[in-house]
C-alpha positions as CSV (number, residue, x, y, z in Angstrom):
1,M,1.9,29.2,-36.7
2,P,2.7,25.9,-38.6
3,L,0.3,23.1,-37.9
4,S,2.8,20.9,-36.0
5,R,3.7,23.8,-33.7
6,A,0.0,24.6,-33.2
7,I,-0.7,21.0,-32.2
8,L,2.3,21.1,-29.7
9,H,0.9,24.3,-28.2
10,A,-2.6,22.7,-27.8
11,V,-1.1,19.6,-26.2
12,S,0.9,21.8,-23.8
13,L,-2.3,23.7,-22.8
14,L,-4.1,20.4,-22.2
15,S,-1.3,19.1,-20.1
16,L,-1.2,22.2,-18.0
17,S,-5.0,22.1,-17.4
18,G,-4.7,18.4,-16.5
19,A,-2.0,19.2,-14.0
20,A,-4.3,21.8,-12.4
21,S,-7.0,19.1,-12.2
22,L,-4.6,16.7,-10.5
23,A,-3.6,19.3,-8.0
24,S,-7.2,19.9,-7.0
25,A,-7.7,16.1,-6.4
26,A,-6.3,16.6,-2.9
27,D,-9.4,18.7,-2.2
28,L,-11.7,15.6,-2.6
29,Q,-13.3,14.3,0.6
30,Y,-14.7,10.8,0.8
31,F,-17.5,9.7,3.2
32,S,-17.8,6.0,3.7
33,P,-21.1,4.3,4.4
34,A,-21.5,4.0,8.2
35,G,-20.5,0.5,9.4
36,S,-19.8,-0.8,5.9
37,K,-16.8,-2.2,4.1
38,A,-18.6,-1.6,0.8
39,P,-16.3,-0.8,-2.2
40,Y,-17.7,2.7,-2.7
41,S,-18.1,6.0,-0.8
42,A,-21.6,7.0,0.4
43,A,-20.7,10.5,-0.7
44,V,-17.8,12.4,-2.2
45,R,-17.3,16.1,-2.0
46,A,-15.5,17.6,-5.0
47,G,-15.2,21.4,-4.6
48,D,-18.7,22.8,-3.9
49,T,-20.6,19.7,-5.0
50,V,-21.3,16.5,-3.0
51,Y,-22.1,13.4,-5.1
52,V,-24.2,10.8,-3.2
53,S,-23.9,7.2,-4.4
54,G,-27.1,5.4,-5.4
55,Q,-29.0,4.6,-2.2
56,L,-31.3,1.5,-1.9
57,G,-34.2,1.0,0.6
58,V,-32.2,-1.0,3.1
59,G,-33.5,-0.5,6.6
60,A,-31.6,0.1,9.8
61,D,-31.6,-3.7,10.3
62,G,-29.6,-4.1,7.1
63,K,-32.5,-5.8,5.3
64,L,-34.5,-4.7,2.3
65,P,-38.3,-4.7,2.9
66,D,-40.5,-6.4,0.4
67,D,-42.9,-3.5,0.3
68,F,-42.3,-0.7,-2.2
69,D,-43.4,2.1,0.0
70,A,-41.1,1.0,2.8
71,Q,-38.2,0.7,0.3
72,A,-38.9,4.2,-1.0
73,S,-39.1,5.8,2.4
74,N,-35.9,4.0,3.5
75,T,-34.2,5.1,0.2
76,M,-34.9,8.8,0.8
77,A,-33.9,8.4,4.5
78,N,-30.6,6.8,3.3
79,V,-30.0,9.7,0.9
80,G,-30.5,12.1,3.8
81,T,-28.1,10.0,6.0
82,A,-25.4,10.0,3.2
83,L,-25.8,13.8,2.9
84,G,-25.5,14.1,6.6
85,R,-22.1,12.4,6.6
86,A,-20.9,15.2,4.4
87,G,-22.6,17.9,6.6
88,L,-25.5,18.5,4.3
89,S,-29.2,17.8,4.2
90,L,-31.9,17.2,1.6
91,D,-32.3,21.0,1.5
92,D,-29.0,21.1,-0.3
93,V,-29.9,18.7,-3.1
94,S,-29.8,20.1,-6.6
95,Q,-30.4,17.0,-8.8
96,C,-31.5,13.4,-8.3
97,T,-31.5,10.4,-10.6
98,V,-34.1,7.7,-9.9
99,M,-33.9,4.1,-11.1
100,I,-37.1,2.2,-10.6
101,V,-37.8,-1.4,-11.5
102,D,-41.5,-1.0,-12.1
103,M,-43.0,2.2,-13.3
104,A,-46.4,1.1,-11.9
105,H,-44.9,2.4,-8.6
106,W,-44.1,5.9,-10.0
107,A,-47.1,7.7,-8.4
108,A,-46.4,6.1,-5.0
109,F,-42.7,7.1,-5.3
110,N,-43.6,10.7,-6.2
111,K,-45.6,11.1,-3.0
112,I,-42.7,9.8,-0.8
113,Y,-40.1,11.7,-2.8
114,S,-42.1,15.0,-2.7
115,A,-42.6,14.7,1.0
116,A,-38.8,14.4,1.6
117,F,-38.2,17.9,0.2
118,K,-39.6,21.4,0.9
119,P,-42.2,22.3,-1.8
120,D,-40.0,25.2,-2.9
121,K,-36.8,23.2,-3.0
122,L,-37.6,20.3,-5.3
123,P,-34.4,19.2,-7.1
124,A,-34.0,18.7,-10.9
125,R,-34.7,15.0,-11.6
126,S,-34.1,12.3,-14.1
127,A,-35.7,8.9,-14.0
128,M,-35.4,5.6,-15.7
129,A,-37.0,2.1,-15.6
130,V,-34.4,-0.6,-15.1
131,T,-34.6,-4.4,-15.2
132,A,-32.8,-5.1,-12.0
133,L,-31.0,-3.5,-9.0
134,P,-28.6,-4.8,-6.4
135,M,-30.1,-7.0,-3.7
136,G,-33.3,-7.2,-5.7
137,A,-34.2,-3.6,-4.7
138,L,-37.2,-2.0,-6.4
139,L,-35.7,1.5,-6.4
140,E,-32.3,3.4,-6.3
141,V,-31.7,7.1,-6.0
142,D,-28.5,9.0,-6.3
143,C,-28.1,12.8,-6.1
144,K,-25.9,15.8,-6.3
145,A,-25.9,18.6,-3.6
146,Y,-24.5,22.0,-3.3
147,A,-22.1,22.3,-0.4
148,G,-20.8,25.8,-0.8
149,K,-17.1,26.7,-0.8
150,P,-14.8,24.0,0.9
């Protein structure tokens, strides 16, 4: 097959696979944060995966505690709440990403994080130190969870 025809064939295949992706976009489900007009979804289901947006340690009163442990506990509770909006729980989490402002809090976070999950269902995890987070938060956690077939 001449090169120009091979390129045209490849472009056609890419276009067809793109069209299939667009057709499945109707299967996306968006779960807004409760009582918020924030410009993001708390969670989005795409097929059998739910993506939870980064959660901060904001309490039920809408305020961010000064204490790291309180922020970490609230953060994990907020992850659970976002999952609940999509009909899931922390038992369904497969992966978390942790952003923490001060690694000196890492051991304290690990205790709170570990307590949020069953010992035999600890998700895969990545972590990074960051210089700043929204609202002056000390910690942010996002995750992915398995939701089964839609």
